C-alpha positions as CSV (number, residue, x, y, z in Angstrom):
1,X,29.8,-12.5,-67.3
2,X,33.4,-13.8,-68.0
3,X,35.6,-14.2,-64.9
4,X,38.6,-12.7,-66.9
5,X,36.8,-9.2,-66.9
6,X,38.6,-6.6,-64.7
7,X,35.3,-4.5,-64.3
8,X,31.5,-5.4,-64.7
9,X,30.1,-5.1,-68.1
10,X,28.5,-1.7,-68.2
11,X,25.9,-2.7,-70.7
12,X,24.8,-5.9,-68.7
13,X,24.7,-3.7,-65.6
14,X,22.2,-1.1,-67.1
15,X,20.1,-3.7,-68.7
16,X,19.7,-5.5,-65.4
17,X,18.8,-2.2,-63.6
18,X,16.2,-1.3,-66.2
19,X,14.8,-5.0,-65.7
20,X,14.7,-4.3,-61.9
21,X,13.1,-1.1,-62.3
22,X,10.3,-2.8,-64.6
23,X,9.8,-5.4,-61.9
24,X,9.2,-3.0,-59.1
25,X,7.0,-0.9,-61.3
26,X,3.5,0.2,-60.1
27,X,0.7,-2.3,-60.4
28,X,2.9,-5.3,-60.2
29,X,1.9,-8.1,-57.6
30,X,4.5,-7.9,-54.8
31,X,5.8,-11.3,-54.3
32,X,5.6,-12.5,-57.9
33,X,7.5,-9.4,-59.0
34,X,10.2,-9.7,-56.5
35,X,10.8,-13.4,-57.2
36,X,11.1,-12.4,-60.9
37,X,13.5,-9.6,-60.0
38,X,15.8,-12.1,-58.1
39,X,15.7,-14.4,-61.1
40,X,16.6,-11.6,-63.5
41,X,19.5,-10.5,-61.1
42,X,20.8,-14.0,-61.1
43,X,20.8,-14.7,-64.9
44,X,21.9,-11.4,-66.0
45,X,24.8,-11.1,-63.6
46,X,26.0,-14.7,-63.5
47,X,24.8,-15.4,-59.9
48,X,24.3,-19.0,-58.6
49,X,21.6,-17.8,-56.1
50,X,19.9,-14.5,-55.1
51,X,17.8,-14.2,-52.1
52,X,16.1,-11.8,-49.8
53,X,16.0,-12.2,-45.8
54,X,13.5,-10.0,-44.2
55,X,13.5,-8.9,-40.5
56,X,10.3,-10.2,-38.7
57,X,9.5,-7.5,-36.0
58,X,7.3,-9.9,-34.1
59,X,9.8,-12.7,-33.5
60,X,13.1,-10.7,-33.8
61,X,14.4,-13.0,-36.4
62,X,15.7,-12.7,-40.0
63,X,13.6,-15.0,-42.3
64,X,14.6,-16.0,-45.8
65,X,11.6,-14.3,-47.5
66,X,12.2,-14.7,-51.4
67,X,14.4,-16.6,-53.5
68,X,14.5,-17.6,-57.0
69,X,15.8,-21.1,-56.1
70,X,14.3,-23.5,-53.7
71,X,15.9,-23.6,-50.5
72,X,16.2,-27.0,-48.7
73,X,15.0,-25.5,-45.6
74,X,12.0,-23.1,-46.3
75,X,11.7,-21.4,-43.0
76,X,15.5,-20.7,-42.3
77,X,16.0,-18.0,-39.9
78,X,18.8,-15.9,-38.4
79,X,18.9,-13.8,-35.1
80,X,20.6,-10.4,-35.4
81,X,24.4,-10.9,-35.3
82,X,24.2,-14.7,-36.0
83,X,26.0,-15.9,-39.2
84,X,27.0,-13.4,-42.0
85,X,23.4,-12.4,-42.8
86,X,22.9,-11.7,-39.2
87,X,26.1,-9.7,-38.9
88,X,25.2,-7.5,-41.9
89,X,21.8,-6.8,-40.5
90,X,23.1,-5.9,-37.2
91,X,25.9,-3.7,-38.5
92,X,24.1,-2.2,-41.5
93,X,27.3,-2.8,-43.4
94,X,27.8,-5.0,-46.6
95,X,30.3,-8.1,-46.4
96,X,32.0,-9.8,-49.0
97,X,33.1,-13.4,-48.4
98,X,35.7,-14.4,-51.2
99,X,35.3,-18.2,-50.4
100,X,32.5,-19.5,-48.4
101,X,34.5,-22.4,-46.9
102,X,37.1,-20.1,-45.4
103,X,34.7,-17.8,-43.4
104,X,34.1,-19.2,-39.9
105,X,30.7,-17.3,-39.7
106,X,29.4,-18.8,-42.8
107,X,26.5,-21.1,-41.6
108,X,25.1,-22.7,-44.8
109,X,21.7,-23.4,-43.5
110,X,19.1,-22.8,-45.9
111,X,20.6,-24.2,-49.1
112,X,22.8,-27.0,-47.8
113,X,25.4,-26.3,-50.2
114,X,27.7,-29.2,-51.1
115,X,31.5,-29.2,-50.2
116,X,32.3,-28.4,-53.8
117,X,30.3,-25.3,-53.9
118,X,31.7,-24.1,-50.6
119,X,35.1,-24.3,-52.1
120,X,34.2,-22.6,-55.4
121,X,31.7,-19.9,-54.6
122,X,31.8,-16.5,-53.1
123,X,29.1,-14.7,-51.2
124,X,28.1,-11.3,-50.9
125,X,25.5,-9.8,-48.5
126,X,24.3,-6.0,-48.5
127,X,21.6,-4.5,-46.2
128,X,18.3,-3.2,-47.2
129,X,17.8,0.0,-45.5
130,X,14.9,2.4,-45.4
131,X,14.9,5.9,-44.0
132,X,11.9,6.5,-41.5
133,X,9.7,9.5,-42.7
134,X,9.4,10.9,-39.2
135,X,12.8,10.6,-37.5
136,X,14.9,10.4,-40.9
137,X,16.8,7.6,-39.2
138,X,18.2,4.6,-41.2
139,X,16.2,1.5,-40.5
140,X,17.6,-1.9,-41.7
141,X,14.6,-4.0,-43.1
142,X,16.7,-7.1,-44.1
143,X,19.3,-8.2,-46.5
144,X,20.1,-9.0,-50.1
145,X,22.6,-11.9,-50.6
146,X,24.1,-13.8,-53.8
147,X,26.1,-16.9,-54.4
148,X,28.7,-16.2,-57.2
149,X,31.9,-17.6,-58.6
150,X,35.1,-17.1,-56.4
151,X,36.3,-14.0,-58.4
152,X,39.4,-11.5,-57.7
153,X,38.7,-9.3,-54.8
154,X,38.2,-6.2,-56.8
155,X,35.5,-7.6,-59.1
156,X,33.7,-8.9,-56.0
157,X,33.8,-5.3,-54.6
158,X,32.3,-4.1,-57.8
159,X,29.4,-6.6,-57.4
160,X,29.1,-5.4,-53.8
161,X,28.6,-1.7,-55.1
162,X,26.0,-2.9,-57.7
163,X,24.0,-5.0,-55.2
164,X,24.1,-2.1,-52.8
165,X,22.2,0.1,-55.5
166,X,19.8,-2.7,-56.2
167,X,19.1,-2.9,-52.4
168,X,18.3,0.8,-52.6
169,X,16.0,0.4,-55.4
170,X,13.9,-2.3,-53.7
171,X,13.7,-0.8,-50.3
172,X,9.9,0.1,-50.5
173,X,9.1,-3.4,-51.6
174,X,11.1,-4.9,-48.7
175,X,9.1,-2.7,-46.4
176,X,5.9,-3.9,-47.8
177,X,7.1,-7.5,-47.6
178,X,8.0,-6.8,-43.9
179,X,4.4,-5.4,-43.2
180,X,2.9,-8.6,-44.8
181,X,5.1,-10.7,-42.6
182,X,4.0,-8.8,-39.6
183,X,0.4,-9.1,-40.4
184,X,0.6,-12.9,-40.9
185,X,2.5,-13.1,-37.5
186,X,-0.1,-11.2,-35.7
187,X,-3.0,-13.3,-37.1
188,X,-1.0,-16.5,-36.0
189,X,-0.8,-14.9,-32.6
190,X,-4.3,-14.1,-32.5
191,X,-5.2,-17.7,-33.3
192,X,-3.0,-18.9,-30.6
193,X,-4.5,-16.6,-28.0
194,X,-8.0,-17.9,-29.1
195,X,-7.1,-21.2,-28.8
196,X,-8.4,-22.0,-32.4
197,X,-6.5,-23.8,-35.2
198,X,-7.4,-21.0,-37.7
199,X,-8.8,-17.6,-37.9
200,X,-11.7,-17.4,-40.4
201,X,-11.2,-14.6,-42.8
202,X,-12.9,-13.5,-46.0
203,X,-13.5,-10.1,-47.4
204,X,-14.7,-7.7,-44.8
205,X,-15.4,-10.5,-42.5
206,X,-12.9,-11.4,-39.6
207,X,-13.8,-13.8,-36.8
208,X,-11.7,-15.9,-34.4
209,X,-14.3,-16.6,-31.5
210,X,-16.2,-20.0,-31.3
211,X,-19.7,-18.3,-31.3
212,X,-19.0,-16.3,-34.6
213,X,-17.6,-19.6,-36.1
214,X,-21.0,-21.1,-35.3
215,X,-22.7,-18.1,-37.0
216,X,-20.6,-18.6,-40.2
217,X,-21.3,-22.4,-40.1
218,X,-25.0,-21.6,-40.1
219,X,-24.5,-19.2,-43.0
220,X,-22.8,-22.0,-44.9
221,X,-25.7,-24.2,-44.2
222,X,-28.4,-22.0,-45.1
223,X,-26.8,-20.0,-48.1
224,X,-27.5,-22.7,-50.9
225,X,-31.3,-22.9,-50.1
226,X,-33.9,-20.4,-50.8
227,X,-35.1,-20.4,-47.1
228,X,-35.8,-17.0,-45.5
229,X,-33.3,-16.0,-43.0
230,X,-33.9,-13.8,-39.9
231,X,-30.6,-12.2,-38.6
232,X,-31.0,-11.1,-35.0
233,X,-28.5,-9.1,-32.9
234,X,-27.6,-5.6,-31.5
235,X,-27.2,-2.7,-33.7
236,X,-23.5,-2.7,-35.2
237,X,-22.9,-6.4,-34.9
238,X,-22.6,-6.8,-38.7
239,X,-25.9,-8.0,-39.8
240,X,-25.8,-6.3,-43.2
241,X,-22.2,-8.0,-43.8
242,X,-23.6,-11.2,-43.0
243,X,-26.5,-10.8,-45.4
244,X,-24.1,-10.0,-48.1
245,X,-22.2,-13.2,-47.4
246,X,-25.3,-15.3,-47.4
247,X,-26.2,-13.7,-51.0
248,X,-22.4,-14.1,-52.1
249,X,-22.6,-18.0,-51.2
250,X,-26.0,-18.7,-52.7
251,X,-27.0,-19.7,-56.3
252,X,-28.3,-16.2,-56.7
253,X,-24.8,-14.5,-56.3
254,X,-24.9,-13.2,-59.9
255,X,-28.2,-11.6,-59.5
256,X,-29.0,-8.3,-57.7
257,X,-28.9,-8.1,-53.8
258,X,-31.3,-5.2,-53.0
259,X,-31.1,-3.7,-49.5
260,X,-33.6,-1.5,-47.5
261,X,-33.3,-0.3,-44.0
262,X,-36.9,-0.2,-42.9
263,X,-36.1,2.3,-40.1
264,X,-34.7,5.0,-42.5
265,X,-37.7,5.9,-44.2
266,X,-41.3,7.1,-42.9
267,X,-44.0,4.4,-43.0
268,X,-45.9,6.3,-45.8
269,X,-42.9,5.8,-48.1
270,X,-42.0,2.3,-47.3
271,X,-44.6,0.7,-49.4
272,X,-43.6,2.8,-52.4
273,X,-40.1,1.7,-52.0
274,X,-40.8,-2.0,-51.6
275,X,-43.7,-2.4,-54.3
276,X,-43.2,0.6,-56.5
277,X,-45.8,2.9,-57.9
278,X,-47.4,4.0,-61.1
279,X,-47.4,7.6,-62.4
280,X,-50.0,9.7,-60.5
281,X,-50.6,7.0,-57.6
282,X,-50.0,9.9,-55.3
283,X,-48.7,13.5,-55.0
284,X,-45.3,13.6,-56.2
285,X,-45.5,10.3,-58.2
286,X,-44.4,12.0,-61.5
287,X,-43.2,8.7,-63.1
288,X,-43.6,5.0,-62.9
289,X,-41.2,3.5,-60.4
290,X,-40.2,-0.2,-59.8
291,X,-40.1,-1.3,-56.2
292,X,-37.4,-3.3,-54.4
293,X,-39.2,-6.6,-54.9
294,X,-39.0,-6.0,-58.8
295,X,-35.4,-4.8,-58.6
296,X,-34.4,-8.0,-56.7
297,X,-36.3,-10.4,-58.9
298,X,-34.2,-13.7,-59.3
299,X,-31.9,-12.2,-56.6
300,X,-31.9,-11.4,-52.7
301,X,-33.9,-8.6,-50.9
302,X,-32.4,-7.7,-47.6
303,X,-35.0,-6.0,-45.2
304,X,-32.9,-4.4,-42.3
305,X,-34.9,-3.4,-39.2
306,X,-38.0,-5.2,-40.3
307,X,-39.6,-4.7,-36.9
308,X,-40.1,-1.1,-37.8
309,X,-42.6,-2.0,-40.7
310,X,-46.1,-0.6,-40.3
311,X,-49.0,-3.4,-39.9
312,X,-50.2,-2.6,-43.4
313,X,-46.6,-3.0,-45.0
314,X,-46.3,-6.1,-42.9
315,X,-49.4,-7.6,-44.7
316,X,-48.2,-6.7,-48.2
317,X,-44.8,-8.2,-47.5
318,X,-46.4,-11.4,-46.2
319,X,-48.5,-11.6,-49.5
320,X,-45.3,-11.1,-51.7
321,X,-43.7,-14.0,-49.8
322,X,-46.6,-16.2,-49.9
323,X,-47.9,-15.5,-53.4
324,X,-44.6,-14.5,-55.1
325,X,-46.5,-11.5,-56.5
326,X,-46.8,-7.9,-56.0
327,X,-48.9,-4.8,-56.9
328,X,-47.5,-1.4,-57.4
329,X,-49.2,1.5,-55.7
330,X,-52.0,2.8,-58.2
331,X,-52.1,-0.4,-60.2
332,X,-54.4,-3.3,-60.1
333,X,-52.0,-5.5,-62.3
334,X,-50.0,-8.2,-60.5
335,X,-46.4,-8.8,-61.2
336,X,-44.5,-12.2,-60.4
337,X,-41.4,-12.0,-58.4
338,X,-38.8,-14.6,-57.4
339,X,-37.1,-13.2,-54.5
340,X,-35.0,-14.8,-51.7
341,X,-35.8,-12.7,-48.5
342,X,-33.1,-12.1,-45.6
343,X,-34.4,-9.9,-42.8
344,X,-32.6,-8.3,-39.8
345,X,-33.7,-6.7,-36.5
346,X,-32.3,-5.7,-33.1
347,X,-35.7,-5.4,-31.7
348,X,-37.4,-8.2,-29.4
349,X,-40.1,-9.4,-32.0
350,X,-41.6,-11.6,-29.4
351,X,-42.6,-8.5,-27.5
352,X,-43.8,-6.7,-30.4
353,X,-46.1,-9.9,-31.1
354,X,-47.5,-9.6,-27.6
355,X,-48.2,-5.9,-28.0
356,X,-49.9,-6.4,-31.6
357,X,-47.3,-4.4,-33.2
358,X,-46.0,-7.3,-35.5
359,X,-48.1,-9.9,-37.3
360,X,-47.8,-13.4,-35.9
361,X,-48.1,-14.9,-39.6
362,X,-45.4,-12.8,-40.8
363,X,-43.1,-13.6,-37.9
364,X,-43.3,-17.3,-38.7
365,X,-42.8,-16.7,-42.3
366,X,-39.5,-14.8,-41.8
367,X,-38.3,-16.9,-38.8
368,X,-37.6,-20.1,-40.9
369,X,-33.8,-20.0,-40.1
370,X,-33.0,-17.5,-37.4
371,X,-29.3,-16.7,-36.8
372,X,-28.5,-15.0,-33.5
373,X,-25.3,-12.8,-33.8
374,X,-23.6,-12.2,-30.3
375,X,-22.5,-8.8,-29.3
376,X,-18.7,-7.9,-29.4
377,X,-18.4,-7.7,-25.6
378,X,-19.3,-11.5,-25.7
379,X,-16.7,-12.4,-28.1
380,X,-13.7,-10.6,-27.1
381,X,-11.5,-13.0,-29.0
382,X,-12.6,-11.2,-32.2
383,X,-11.3,-7.7,-30.9
384,X,-7.8,-7.9,-31.8
385,X,-8.2,-9.8,-35.2
386,X,-10.7,-7.0,-36.2
387,X,-8.5,-4.1,-34.8
388,X,-5.7,-5.5,-37.1
389,X,-8.1,-5.7,-40.1
390,X,-9.3,-2.2,-39.6
391,X,-5.8,-0.9,-39.0
392,X,-4.8,-2.4,-42.3
393,X,-7.7,-1.1,-44.1
394,X,-7.3,2.4,-42.9
395,X,-3.5,2.7,-43.5
396,X,-4.0,1.9,-47.0
397,X,-7.0,4.3,-47.4
398,X,-5.2,7.1,-45.7
399,X,-1.7,6.1,-46.9
400,X,-0.4,5.8,-43.1
401,X,2.7,3.6,-42.1
402,X,1.4,2.5,-38.6
403,X,3.2,-0.7,-37.8
404,X,1.7,-1.7,-34.4
405,X,-0.5,-0.8,-31.5
406,X,0.9,-0.3,-28.0
407,X,0.2,-2.7,-25.2
408,X,-1.6,-0.2,-23.1
409,X,-3.7,0.7,-26.2
410,X,-4.4,-3.0,-26.8
411,X,-5.4,-3.4,-23.0
412,X,-7.9,-0.4,-23.5
413,X,-9.6,-2.0,-26.8
414,X,-9.9,-5.4,-24.9
415,X,-11.2,-4.1,-21.9
416,X,-13.7,-1.8,-23.2
417,X,-17.5,-2.9,-23.5
418,X,-18.2,-1.7,-26.9
419,X,-21.9,-0.8,-26.8
420,X,-21.6,0.0,-30.4
421,X,-20.2,-3.3,-31.3
422,X,-18.1,-3.8,-34.4
423,X,-19.4,-0.6,-36.0
424,X,-18.1,1.3,-33.0
425,X,-14.6,-0.5,-33.1
426,X,-14.5,0.3,-36.9
427,X,-15.1,4.0,-36.2
428,X,-12.5,4.0,-33.4
429,X,-9.8,2.5,-35.4
430,X,-10.5,4.9,-38.3
431,X,-10.1,7.8,-35.8
432,X,-7.0,6.4,-34.4
433,X,-5.5,5.9,-37.8
434,X,-6.3,9.5,-38.8
435,X,-4.9,11.3,-35.9
436,X,-1.8,9.0,-35.4
437,X,1.3,10.9,-36.3
438,X,3.7,8.1,-35.7
439,X,4.2,4.5,-36.3
440,X,2.5,3.2,-33.3
441,X,-1.1,3.7,-32.1
442,X,-1.1,4.8,-28.4
443,X,-3.7,4.9,-25.7
444,X,-4.0,8.7,-26.1
445,X,-5.0,8.2,-30.0
446,X,-8.1,6.4,-29.0
447,X,-11.6,8.1,-28.3
448,X,-12.4,9.6,-25.0
449,X,-15.0,6.9,-24.4
450,X,-12.2,4.4,-24.0
451,X,-10.2,6.5,-21.6
452,X,-11.4,4.5,-18.3
453,X,-9.6,4.6,-15.1
454,X,-8.4,1.0,-15.5
455,X,-6.6,1.5,-18.8
456,X,-5.8,5.2,-19.5
457,X,-3.3,7.7,-18.1
458,X,-5.5,10.5,-19.1
459,X,-8.3,9.8,-16.6
460,X,-9.3,12.9,-14.7
461,X,-8.8,11.0,-11.3
462,X,-5.0,10.8,-11.9
463,X,-2.9,13.7,-10.8
464,X,-0.7,15.3,-13.5
465,X,2.4,13.5,-12.0
466,X,0.6,10.1,-11.9
467,X,-0.7,10.6,-15.7
468,X,3.1,11.5,-16.7
469,X,4.4,8.4,-14.8
470,X,2.1,6.2,-16.5
471,X,2.7,7.5,-20.0
472,X,6.4,7.3,-19.4
473,X,6.1,3.6,-18.3
474,X,4.0,2.8,-21.6
475,X,6.9,4.3,-23.8
476,X,9.6,2.6,-21.8
477,X,7.8,-0.9,-22.1
478,X,7.3,-0.3,-25.8
479,X,11.0,0.6,-26.3
480,X,12.0,-2.6,-24.4
481,X,9.6,-4.9,-26.4
482,X,11.1,-3.4,-29.7
483,X,14.7,-4.0,-28.3
484,X,13.8,-7.4,-27.0
485,X,14.7,-6.5,-23.5
486,X,18.1,-4.9,-24.4
487,X,18.2,-1.7,-22.3
488,X,21.3,-0.1,-24.1
489,X,19.3,-0.5,-27.5
490,X,16.1,0.9,-25.9
491,X,18.2,3.8,-24.6
492,X,19.5,4.4,-28.3
493,X,16.0,4.2,-29.6
494,X,14.6,6.6,-27.1
495,X,17.6,8.8,-27.5
496,X,18.6,8.9,-23.8
497,X,21.5,7.6,-21.8
498,X,21.5,4.0,-20.5
499,X,21.7,5.4,-17.1
500,X,18.3,7.1,-17.3
501,X,16.7,3.8,-18.7
502,X,18.3,1.7,-15.9
503,X,16.9,4.2,-13.3
504,X,13.4,4.3,-14.8
505,X,13.3,0.4,-15.2
506,X,14.2,0.2,-11.5
507,X,11.8,3.1,-10.5
508,X,8.8,1.4,-12.1
509,X,9.8,-2.1,-11.4
510,X,9.9,-3.2,-15.0
511,X,11.6,-6.5,-15.5
512,X,13.5,-6.4,-19.0
513,X,14.2,-10.3,-18.9
514,X,10.5,-11.1,-19.8
515,X,11.1,-9.3,-23.0
516,X,14.4,-11.2,-23.5
517,X,12.7,-14.5,-23.0
518,X,10.5,-14.0,-26.1
519,X,13.6,-13.3,-28.2
520,X,15.4,-16.5,-26.8
521,X,12.4,-18.7,-27.4
522,X,12.3,-17.5,-30.9
523,X,16.0,-18.1,-31.2
524,X,15.8,-21.6,-29.7
525,X,13.1,-22.4,-32.1
526,X,14.9,-21.2,-35.2
527,X,18.3,-22.7,-34.4
528,X,17.0,-26.0,-35.7
529,X,15.8,-24.4,-39.0
530,X,18.2,-21.5,-39.4
531,X,20.1,-20.8,-42.6
């Protein structure tokens, strides 16, 4: 772009917008495509730098999220109203700085621009906004900024208009970046609360507690061997997922993993499922069928609820383990099988042994490497990371935009005793996601089983007035948290007068300062690393 132009080259502008639309097209990876978009923007339009700052809802700061050039300070942040970027975010209006060195609020943090650049470059910052689907209000997600040559004011204004169009096009991607940032921050918070340095996460497995870290360490120790593993724990603790993890981490990962719930079939069908049958072996056997031992050859066979096997089936499983061979029902021919066995049960096998309902020799064969999985009520550090994981999972599945969980709802989730363990928690979060029609999951979105007198305003022991008051407190606390203790902003968000918020704060003895402290701590920390 030539500095002598009195208006932007329409051909260049249209070409750039086409490239921007191509980068934000469906199927493109979010962060790489956005970085590529910023690079295209800079190269086509003659910008020295182009970068996005995204508002982090957890810390209340704007963070330089993406740039096509490497900043000197990678974690540069602003608080709303701080510097040019903070002012644009707070006001929701674009700002043109004709020459960087002449603007008193230009802070020059992230890129450490030398004096010659400050004297020769202009700066344009525009808000990236989104319209909330429920209230149709305009929400500022962050800012899009560029460094460019110090041009005449009218040309700079044309660049501003062009950048506002680009900001509108990338609003959806900015919202996704904000959600990613919030998820990462919540995971960091969960790590800090648990006292652990890291939170272990892999597909479908999320743990933070020390006891579950021990379980995962045991899995890593046994996975590479062919030893038989016995997973023990209550129903719903995740035994099947851990069996999948053992198989995935083993040398047999490319071979089949075959699973059978021994409690799901009547005893007369179990043997046919495990060992297969020949045509005509019994009534209804109209064709030859391979059993699960054959299907799992060279792979892993997972027998869930092995304590439910009949004594006759136990004897045949023992022979298959010992001799590495099986016989189909109705056949005298033996078939060699190479199977790694993983079993699981929630039943007390030792009691079954004493009662003569479980074979002692099979017990010692499957109990080579026992792993005990604690119930969820004994590892409460895992509840919040699991809640976040399931919320993200079901928001994607049901195309919901739920941003967070209210404090009273979190209290209910962490106080509940979870007799159904992780399975019950998963079902709870799926239900809450489905019925939630706002951006926050609240206590009344959770199942009735969680509505205890200690944690719910819907308990029947409360009068109508008490229930309303408790619900009112919940909404007020959420608004103050979002506004970082600013009662005026909370009043705006709730669409009531400041006088009402002030009255309710005093009535319920809520201290807004404790929410301000969170912001000041974040601001103090970021002041040394700001942009």
